[in-house]
C-alpha positions as a Markdown table, in Angstrom:
| # | Residue | x | y | z |
|---|---|---|---|---|
| 1 | Met | -69.7 | 76.6 | 7.9 |
| 2 | Met | -73.4 | 77.6 | 7.4 |
| 3 | Lys | -72.4 | 79.4 | 4.1 |
| 4 | Ala | -71.8 | 76.2 | 2.8 |
| 5 | Phe | -75.4 | 75.2 | 2.9 |
| 6 | Ser | -76.1 | 78.7 | 0.8 |
| 7 | Leu | -77.1 | 78.2 | -2.6 |
| 8 | Glu | -76.7 | 82.1 | -3.7 |
| 9 | Gly | -75.8 | 82.3 | -7.3 |
| 10 | Arg | -77.0 | 78.9 | -8.4 |
| 11 | Ala | -79.7 | 78.3 | -10.6 |
| 12 | Ala | -81.7 | 74.9 | -10.3 |
| 13 | Leu | -84.1 | 72.7 | -12.7 |
| 14 | Val | -86.2 | 70.3 | -11.0 |
| 15 | Thr | -88.3 | 68.1 | -12.7 |
| 16 | Gly | -91.6 | 66.5 | -11.7 |
| 17 | Ser | -92.2 | 69.9 | -9.7 |
| 18 | Ser | -95.7 | 71.4 | -10.1 |
| 19 | Gln | -96.5 | 69.8 | -6.5 |
| 20 | Gly | -96.0 | 67.4 | -3.9 |
| 21 | Ile | -92.3 | 66.5 | -2.8 |
| 22 | Gly | -90.8 | 68.1 | -6.5 |
| 23 | Phe | -92.5 | 71.6 | -5.5 |
| 24 | Ala | -91.3 | 70.9 | -2.0 |
| 25 | Met | -87.3 | 70.7 | -3.2 |
| 26 | Ala | -88.2 | 73.3 | -5.8 |
| 27 | Asp | -89.0 | 76.1 | -2.9 |
| 28 | Gly | -86.1 | 74.8 | -0.9 |
| 29 | Leu | -83.6 | 75.6 | -3.3 |
| 30 | His | -85.4 | 78.9 | -3.5 |
| 31 | Glu | -85.3 | 79.4 | -0.1 |
| 32 | Ala | -81.6 | 78.7 | -0.1 |
| 33 | Gly | -81.2 | 81.1 | -2.6 |
| 34 | Ala | -80.8 | 79.1 | -6.1 |
| 35 | Arg | -83.0 | 80.2 | -9.2 |
| 36 | Val | -85.2 | 77.7 | -9.6 |
| 37 | Ile | -87.0 | 76.3 | -12.8 |
| 38 | Cys | -89.7 | 74.0 | -12.6 |
| 39 | His | -91.1 | 71.5 | -14.9 |
| 40 | Gly | -94.8 | 69.8 | -15.3 |
| 41 | Leu | -96.5 | 67.6 | -17.3 |
| 42 | His | -99.5 | 69.9 | -17.8 |
| 43 | Ala | -99.4 | 74.2 | -18.4 |
| 44 | Arg | -97.9 | 76.3 | -15.7 |
| 45 | Pro | -100.5 | 75.6 | -12.0 |
| 46 | Glu | -101.6 | 79.0 | -10.9 |
| 47 | Ala | -100.6 | 78.5 | -7.6 |
| 48 | Leu | -97.2 | 78.4 | -8.5 |
| 49 | Pro | -95.0 | 81.1 | -7.1 |
| 50 | Glu | -93.8 | 84.2 | -9.0 |
| 51 | Trp | -90.0 | 83.2 | -8.1 |
| 52 | Ala | -90.0 | 79.9 | -10.0 |
| 53 | Gly | -89.7 | 79.7 | -13.8 |
| 54 | Tyr | -91.9 | 76.7 | -15.3 |
| 55 | Ile | -91.6 | 74.3 | -18.3 |
| 56 | Pro | -94.6 | 71.9 | -19.3 |
| 57 | Cys | -93.4 | 68.9 | -21.6 |
| 58 | Asp | -94.1 | 65.2 | -21.4 |
| 59 | Leu | -90.8 | 63.3 | -20.7 |
| 60 | Cys | -92.0 | 60.0 | -22.0 |
| 61 | Glu | -91.8 | 61.7 | -25.4 |
| 62 | Ser | -88.4 | 60.2 | -26.8 |
| 63 | Glu | -87.0 | 64.1 | -27.7 |
| 64 | Ala | -88.4 | 65.7 | -24.4 |
| 65 | Pro | -85.8 | 65.4 | -21.8 |
| 66 | Ala | -82.9 | 66.9 | -24.1 |
| 67 | Ala | -85.8 | 69.7 | -25.4 |
| 68 | Leu | -86.7 | 70.2 | -21.7 |
| 69 | Val | -82.6 | 70.8 | -20.6 |
| 70 | Asp | -82.1 | 73.3 | -23.8 |
| 71 | Ile | -84.9 | 75.2 | -23.2 |
| 72 | Ala | -84.1 | 75.5 | -19.7 |
| 73 | Phe | -80.9 | 76.6 | -20.3 |
| 74 | Ser | -82.2 | 79.1 | -22.9 |
| 75 | Lys | -84.1 | 80.6 | -19.7 |
| 76 | Glu | -80.9 | 79.9 | -16.9 |
| 77 | Pro | -77.6 | 79.6 | -18.9 |
| 78 | Gly | -75.8 | 79.4 | -15.5 |
| 79 | Leu | -77.5 | 75.7 | -14.7 |
| 80 | Asp | -75.6 | 74.2 | -12.5 |
| 81 | Thr | -78.2 | 72.0 | -10.7 |
| 82 | Leu | -80.8 | 69.2 | -11.7 |
| 83 | Ile | -83.1 | 67.2 | -9.5 |
| 84 | Cys | -84.9 | 64.4 | -11.7 |
| 85 | Asn | -88.1 | 64.1 | -9.3 |
| 86 | Ala | -90.7 | 63.4 | -12.5 |
| 87 | Gly | -92.3 | 59.8 | -11.9 |
| 88 | Ser | -95.2 | 58.1 | -11.2 |
| 89 | Phe | -97.1 | 54.6 | -10.2 |
| 90 | Phe | -98.6 | 52.5 | -12.7 |
| 91 | Asp | -98.6 | 49.4 | -11.2 |
| 92 | Val | -101.1 | 46.3 | -11.1 |
| 93 | Pro | -100.5 | 42.5 | -10.1 |
| 94 | Phe | -97.6 | 41.1 | -11.6 |
| 95 | Leu | -100.1 | 38.6 | -13.1 |
| 96 | Glu | -101.9 | 41.2 | -14.8 |
| 97 | Met | -99.3 | 43.9 | -15.9 |
| 98 | Thr | -98.9 | 44.7 | -19.6 |
| 99 | Arg | -96.0 | 45.7 | -21.7 |
| 100 | Glu | -98.0 | 49.1 | -22.1 |
| 101 | Arg | -98.0 | 49.5 | -18.5 |
| 102 | Trp | -94.1 | 48.4 | -18.0 |
| 103 | Asp | -93.1 | 50.5 | -20.8 |
| 104 | Lys | -94.6 | 53.6 | -19.3 |
| 105 | Thr | -92.9 | 53.5 | -16.1 |
| 106 | Val | -89.9 | 52.5 | -17.4 |
| 107 | Asn | -90.1 | 55.4 | -19.8 |
| 108 | Leu | -91.0 | 57.9 | -16.9 |
| 109 | Asn | -89.6 | 56.4 | -13.7 |
| 110 | Leu | -85.9 | 55.5 | -15.3 |
| 111 | Ala | -85.3 | 55.8 | -19.2 |
| 112 | Ser | -86.2 | 60.2 | -18.9 |
| 113 | Val | -84.4 | 60.3 | -15.8 |
| 114 | Tyr | -81.2 | 58.9 | -17.7 |
| 115 | Phe | -81.8 | 61.2 | -20.7 |
| 116 | Val | -82.6 | 64.6 | -18.8 |
| 117 | Ala | -79.0 | 63.6 | -16.8 |
| 118 | Gln | -77.6 | 62.6 | -19.9 |
| 119 | Ala | -78.3 | 66.1 | -21.9 |
| 120 | Phe | -77.7 | 68.8 | -18.7 |
| 121 | Ala | -74.6 | 66.6 | -18.1 |
| 122 | Arg | -73.6 | 67.2 | -21.6 |
| 123 | Arg | -73.8 | 71.1 | -21.4 |
| 124 | Leu | -72.0 | 71.1 | -18.3 |
| 125 | Val | -69.2 | 69.1 | -19.7 |
| 126 | Ala | -69.0 | 71.4 | -22.9 |
| 127 | Glu | -68.9 | 74.6 | -20.6 |
| 128 | Lys | -66.1 | 72.5 | -18.3 |
| 129 | Arg | -68.4 | 73.5 | -15.7 |
| 130 | Gly | -69.2 | 71.4 | -12.6 |
| 131 | Gly | -72.7 | 70.8 | -10.5 |
| 132 | Ser | -74.8 | 68.8 | -8.8 |
| 133 | Ile | -77.5 | 66.1 | -10.3 |
| 134 | Val | -79.9 | 64.6 | -7.4 |
| 135 | Ile | -82.2 | 61.6 | -8.2 |
| 136 | Thr | -85.9 | 60.8 | -6.3 |
| 137 | Ser | -85.8 | 57.1 | -6.2 |
| 138 | Ser | -87.4 | 55.2 | -3.3 |
| 139 | Thr | -87.7 | 53.3 | -0.5 |
| 140 | Asn | -89.3 | 50.8 | -3.1 |
| 141 | Gly | -86.0 | 50.8 | -4.4 |
| 142 | Phe | -85.1 | 48.9 | -1.4 |
| 143 | Gln | -87.8 | 46.8 | -0.4 |
| 144 | Ala | -90.1 | 45.1 | -2.6 |
| 145 | Glu | -93.9 | 46.1 | -2.2 |
| 146 | Thr | -96.5 | 44.0 | -3.0 |
| 147 | Asp | -98.2 | 44.6 | -6.6 |
| 148 | Ser | -95.9 | 46.8 | -7.2 |
| 149 | Thr | -93.0 | 45.0 | -9.2 |
| 150 | Ala | -92.6 | 48.2 | -12.6 |
| 151 | Tyr | -92.1 | 50.6 | -10.0 |
| 152 | Asp | -89.6 | 49.0 | -7.6 |
| 153 | Ala | -88.0 | 47.8 | -10.6 |
| 154 | Ser | -88.0 | 51.3 | -12.1 |
| 155 | Lys | -86.7 | 52.6 | -8.4 |
| 156 | Gly | -83.9 | 50.3 | -7.7 |
| 157 | Ala | -82.8 | 50.8 | -11.2 |
| 158 | Leu | -82.4 | 54.8 | -10.1 |
| 159 | Val | -80.7 | 53.7 | -6.9 |
| 160 | Met | -77.9 | 52.5 | -9.2 |
| 161 | Leu | -77.8 | 54.5 | -11.5 |
| 162 | Thr | -76.9 | 57.3 | -9.1 |
| 163 | Lys | -73.9 | 55.1 | -8.9 |
| 164 | Ser | -73.0 | 54.8 | -12.0 |
| 165 | Leu | -73.2 | 58.5 | -13.1 |
| 166 | Ala | -71.7 | 59.3 | -10.0 |
| 167 | Val | -68.9 | 57.2 | -11.4 |
| 168 | Ser | -69.1 | 58.6 | -14.9 |
| 169 | Leu | -69.0 | 62.5 | -14.3 |
| 170 | Ala | -67.0 | 62.5 | -11.2 |
| 171 | Asp | -63.5 | 63.6 | -13.3 |
| 172 | His | -66.0 | 66.5 | -14.7 |
| 173 | Gly | -66.5 | 67.9 | -11.2 |
| 174 | Ile | -70.3 | 66.9 | -11.1 |
| 175 | Arg | -71.6 | 65.2 | -8.2 |
| 176 | Val | -74.4 | 62.6 | -8.9 |
| 177 | Asn | -76.8 | 61.7 | -5.5 |
| 178 | Gly | -80.3 | 60.5 | -4.8 |
| 179 | Val | -82.9 | 60.6 | -2.2 |
| 180 | Ala | -85.3 | 57.5 | -1.2 |
| 181 | Pro | -88.4 | 58.9 | 0.6 |
| 182 | Gly | -90.7 | 56.3 | 2.4 |
| 183 | Leu | -94.1 | 57.1 | 3.1 |
| 184 | Ile | -94.7 | 60.7 | 2.5 |
| 185 | Lys | -97.9 | 62.6 | 2.0 |
| 186 | Thr | -98.3 | 63.7 | -1.4 |
| 187 | Pro | -101.3 | 63.8 | -3.7 |
| 188 | Leu | -99.2 | 60.3 | -5.2 |
| 189 | Thr | -100.0 | 58.6 | -2.1 |
| 190 | Ala | -103.4 | 60.3 | -1.2 |
| 191 | Ala | -105.2 | 57.6 | -1.3 |
| 192 | Leu | -103.6 | 56.2 | 1.7 |
| 193 | His | -104.1 | 59.3 | 3.8 |
| 194 | His | -107.4 | 59.4 | 3.4 |
| 195 | Ser | -108.2 | 56.1 | 3.6 |
| 196 | Ser | -110.5 | 54.8 | 6.8 |
| 197 | Ala | -110.5 | 51.2 | 5.7 |
| 198 | Gly | -109.2 | 49.8 | 9.1 |
| 199 | Gly | -106.8 | 52.2 | 9.9 |
| 200 | Leu | -104.4 | 52.2 | 7.0 |
| 201 | Val | -102.6 | 55.3 | 8.1 |
| 202 | Glu | -102.0 | 54.5 | 11.5 |
| 203 | His | -101.2 | 50.7 | 10.5 |
| 204 | Tyr | -97.9 | 51.9 | 8.7 |
| 205 | Glu | -97.0 | 54.8 | 11.3 |
| 206 | Lys | -96.6 | 52.2 | 14.0 |
| 207 | Lys | -94.1 | 50.6 | 11.5 |
| 208 | Ile | -92.0 | 53.7 | 11.4 |
| 209 | Leu | -89.4 | 54.7 | 14.1 |
| 210 | Leu | -90.7 | 58.2 | 13.9 |
| 211 | Gln | -94.2 | 57.4 | 14.3 |
| 212 | Arg | -95.6 | 59.5 | 11.4 |
| 213 | Leu | -96.3 | 59.8 | 7.7 |
| 214 | Gly | -93.4 | 62.2 | 6.2 |
| 215 | Thr | -94.0 | 65.0 | 4.4 |
| 216 | Pro | -92.7 | 67.0 | 1.6 |
| 217 | Glu | -90.2 | 69.2 | 3.4 |
| 218 | Asp | -88.7 | 66.3 | 4.8 |
| 219 | Val | -87.1 | 65.1 | 1.7 |
| 220 | Ala | -86.8 | 68.6 | 0.5 |
| 221 | Gly | -84.4 | 69.2 | 3.2 |
| 222 | Ala | -81.7 | 66.3 | 2.2 |
| 223 | Ala | -82.0 | 67.4 | -1.3 |
| 224 | Val | -81.0 | 70.8 | -0.8 |
| 225 | Phe | -77.9 | 69.6 | 1.3 |
| 226 | Leu | -76.7 | 67.2 | -1.4 |
| 227 | Cys | -77.4 | 70.2 | -3.8 |
| 228 | Ser | -75.0 | 72.5 | -1.5 |
| 229 | Ser | -71.2 | 72.6 | -1.1 |
| 230 | Ala | -71.9 | 71.4 | 2.3 |
| 231 | Ala | -72.0 | 68.0 | 0.5 |
| 232 | Ser | -69.3 | 68.3 | -1.7 |
| 233 | Tyr | -67.5 | 65.6 | -0.5 |
| 234 | Ile | -70.5 | 63.2 | -1.5 |
| 235 | Thr | -71.2 | 61.2 | -4.3 |
| 236 | Gly | -72.9 | 58.0 | -5.6 |
| 237 | Glu | -75.1 | 58.1 | -2.1 |
| 238 | Thr | -78.7 | 57.6 | -1.9 |
| 239 | Ile | -80.2 | 59.1 | 1.5 |
| 240 | Ile | -83.2 | 57.0 | 3.0 |
| 241 | Ile | -85.9 | 59.2 | 4.1 |
| 242 | Asp | -88.3 | 57.3 | 5.7 |
| 243 | Gly | -88.4 | 58.1 | 9.7 |
| 244 | Gly | -86.4 | 54.4 | 10.0 |
| 245 | Leu | -89.3 | 52.4 | 8.2 |
| 246 | Thr | -87.2 | 50.0 | 6.5 |
| 247 | Thr | -84.3 | 50.3 | 9.4 |
| 248 | Trp | -86.1 | 47.4 | 11.5 |
| 249 | Gln | -88.0 | 43.7 | 10.5 |
| 250 | Ile | -90.8 | 43.5 | 12.3 |
| 251 | Gly | -92.0 | 47.0 | 14.0 |
| 252 | Arg | -94.1 | 47.6 | 17.1 |
| 253 | Arg | -96.3 | 44.8 | 18.4 |
């Protein structure tokens, strides 16, 4: 049974994987036996391990998603696994939101995912090979957060995109699933972790059933599972990884 969790002989591309959750997922895939190509916005980080391939590009540029996939396949023709993790947060309060900020959020968090997945799937379909796609959304795709309207909308769209792509690609042997992290210790949420104002971290930990913030590795485990043949009968699903935060309404008193 444990062989089903192995990724020996597999090859993966992970977008947004120069740090944080994305790197943890890339590292998890590597530990499971896969060959891995990482992606980031800037030049290759010095701390990135030697085992990781690396492609820098700005996925908000219209031609970048297809170009990224083409370069990845030129480096690793056997690619059969894709994790779409690139994304960020640019929100301001709703009444202050500009079209520029909205477009920046949707272009990175949603459009780039759509077109990276499309380019990847086109290649697999043309070669008549199956594969696995995992999309990183967020608990914000299920529950709204104050002053996060564009981010929430983009992440909610990813939850439905996961289902829609699963329907579109099932006949081609390509599974599509998602992970929805809650409060995770990453560079993106560093302001929360380092805040000393009013015990903000402690406030949120009381709302989490497991009474701690998550780690990137907590998310990576689920992603590696979904990529593996142990999840071969799962498609169209998004696993919420939040320590139970969204499970209850009130929280501890």
